[in-house]
C-alpha positions in Angstrom: 2.8 8.4 -75.8 1.7 6.0 -73.2 1.5 7.1 -69.6 3.8 5.3 -67.1 2.0 3.1 -64.6 1.8 4.7 -61.2 1.8 2.3 -58.3 -0.5 3.3 -55.5 1.0 3.1 -52.0 -0.3 0.1 -50.1 -3.0 1.5 -47.8 -2.8 -1.2 -45.3 1.0 -1.0 -44.7 0.2 0.2 -41.2 -1.6 -3.1 -40.5 1.6 -5.2 -40.6 1.5 -8.0 -38.1 2.9 -7.1 -34.8 5.3 -9.5 -33.1 3.6 -12.0 -30.8 4.2 -11.0 -27.2 5.9 -13.8 -25.2 4.1 -14.7 -22.0 5.8 -13.9 -18.7 7.1 -16.6 -16.5 4.0 -16.2 -14.3 1.6 -16.4 -17.2 3.5 -19.4 -18.5 3.4 -21.1 -15.1 -0.4 -20.5 -14.9 -0.9 -22.0 -18.4 1.1 -25.1 -17.5 -0.8 -25.4 -14.3 -4.1 -25.3 -16.3 -2.8 -27.9 -18.7 -1.4 -30.2 -16.0 -4.1 -30.5 -13.3 -2.7 -32.0 -10.2 0.9 -31.0 -10.9 2.6 -28.6 -8.5 4.0 -25.8 -10.6 6.7 -23.6 -9.2 9.3 -21.1 -10.4 12.8 -21.8 -9.1 15.8 -19.8 -10.3 13.7 -18.3 -13.0 12.8 -21.7 -14.4 9.4 -23.3 -14.3 9.2 -26.7 -12.7 6.2 -29.1 -12.7 6.1 -31.9 -10.1 3.6 -34.8 -10.9 1.2 -35.7 -8.1 2.3 -38.5 -5.7 1.8 -42.0 -7.0 0.4 -43.3 -3.7 -1.5 -42.2 -0.6 1.4 -42.3 1.8 2.6 -38.8 0.9 -0.8 -37.4 1.7 -1.1 -39.3 4.9 2.2 -37.9 6.2 0.9 -34.4 5.5 -2.4 -35.1 7.2 -0.5 -36.5 10.2 1.4 -33.3 10.7 -1.8 -31.3 10.1 -3.7 -33.1 12.8 -0.8 -32.8 15.3 -0.3 -29.1 14.7 -4.0 -28.6 15.1 -4.0 -30.6 18.4 -1.1 -28.4 19.6 -3.1 -25.3 19.0 -1.2 -24.0 16.0 -4.2 -23.7 13.8 -5.9 -20.8 15.6 -4.8 -17.8 17.7 -1.5 -16.4 16.6 -0.9 -18.9 13.9 -2.6 -20.9 11.2 -1.8 -24.2 9.3 -2.3 -24.5 5.6 -1.5 -26.8 2.7 -0.3 -25.6 -0.7 0.3 -22.0 0.1 2.7 -20.3 -2.2 5.7 -18.4 -0.8 7.5 -15.7 -2.7 11.3 -16.2 -3.0 14.0 -13.5 -3.2 16.0 -15.5 -5.8 14.3 -14.2 -8.9 11.7 -11.6 -10.0 9.0 -14.3 -10.3 10.3 -17.1 -8.1 7.9 -19.0 -5.8 7.4 -22.4 -4.4 4.4 -24.2 -2.8 5.3 -26.2 0.3 3.3 -29.2 1.3 2.4 -27.7 4.7 3.1 -24.4 6.4 2.6 -22.6 9.7 2.1 -18.9 9.2 1.2 -15.8 11.3 -2.5 -15.4 11.6 -4.4 -12.6 9.9 -1.9 -12.5 7.0 -4.5 -12.1 4.3 -3.1 -8.8 3.2 0.5 -10.1 2.9 0.0 -11.4 -0.6 2.5 -10.5 -3.3 2.7 -11.4 -7.0 0.6 -14.3 -8.3 -1.2 -14.7 -5.0 2.1 -15.9 -3.2 2.8 -14.6 0.4 5.5 -12.6 1.9 8.1 -15.1 3.4 8.1 -13.0 6.6 4.8 -14.6 7.7 6.1 -18.1 7.5 7.2 -19.8 10.8 7.6 -23.3 9.4 7.6 -25.0 6.0 7.3 -28.7 5.5 7.9 -31.0 2.5 7.3 -34.7 2.3 9.6 -36.1 -0.4 8.1 -37.8 -3.5 9.5 -37.9 -7.0 11.2 -34.5 -6.6 13.1 -35.6 -3.5 16.4 -34.1 -4.7 14.7 -30.6 -5.0 13.4 -30.9 -1.4 16.8 -32.1 -0.1 19.3 -30.1 -2.0 17.7 -27.1 -3.6 14.9 -25.9 -1.3 17.0 -25.7 1.9 18.9 -22.9 0.2 15.8 -21.3 -1.1 13.9 -21.3 2.3 17.0 -20.1 4.1 17.4 -17.2 1.7 13.8 -16.4 2.3 14.4 -16.4 6.1 12.0 -19.2 7.0 13.0 -20.1 10.5 12.1 -23.9 10.4 12.2 -26.2 7.4 11.1 -29.8 8.1 11.8 -32.5 5.5 10.1 -35.9 5.8 12.6 -37.9 3.8 10.6 -41.1 3.0 13.3 -42.5 0.6 16.0 -42.4 3.3 13.6 -43.1 6.2 14.5 -40.0 8.3 13.0 -36.6 9.3 15.3 -33.6 9.1 14.7 -30.3 10.9 16.6 -27.4 9.6 16.8 -24.2 11.7 18.8 -20.9 12.2 18.9 -19.5 8.7 21.8 -17.2 8.1 23.4 -16.0 4.9 21.4 -18.3 2.7 21.9 -21.5 4.6 20.5 -23.3 7.7 23.2 -23.5 10.4 21.5 -26.3 12.3 20.6 -29.7 10.7 19.0 -32.2 13.1 18.4 -35.6 11.6 16.0 -38.0 13.3 15.7 -41.7 12.6 13.1 -44.5 13.2 12.6 -45.2 16.9 13.3 -41.6 17.9 11.1 -38.6 18.7 11.8 -35.0 18.2 10.5 -31.7 19.4 10.0 -28.7 17.0 11.2 -25.3 18.1 8.6 -23.3 20.2 9.1 -20.4 17.8 6.5 -22.0 15.6 3.9 -21.1 18.2 3.8 -24.2 20.4 5.9 -27.1 21.6 5.2 -30.1 19.3 6.8 -33.5 19.9 6.5 -36.1 17.1 7.5 -39.7 16.6 9.5 -40.4 13.5 7.9 -43.8 13.2 4.4 -42.3 13.1 5.3 -39.7 10.6 7.1 -42.0 8.2 4.6 -44.8 8.3 1.8 -42.2 8.2 -0.7 -44.2 10.2 -4.3 -43.5 9.4 
């Protein structure tokens, strides 16, 4: 009588492959940023956006123009500081953040970082965007985002439409005051940013060297 074959239990059953962990939005954003150097990677409405770098120098010149004027007005020292490409945490999603072109923030805010190195929106006195390929985001989406974050002043250098917009008085997720300035005009930013700064629309749009 032949013995029936007995199958031994598979000793490595416990070594079954575990499901691959999906990266978080922040991890995915960091990976995209590494793979696309020069792109501005943000998380808006729990969706990752990647904006390509400007195709000409005019965008950078406009930012430098503001940077110099803010510094000359004394905003980059004392109670405030001026920075480029500082991330601001948004209240619209668990990982949402954006990176404005230029900001004026409270001084001594090093310890106000939140997730992913982004900063508490309460320290921001002004955010500024110079439109490029993502002009619809700057004009239509970010006003709501910055207002919801409580940023007091949002400046948009709208190069496509040749105008500068200054949005103030954020309430209930929107800016109540929209001031639009055209070529040939000058405008003064609210002193709440830390100093009285008057700018020429022509100088900002043409971005003279």
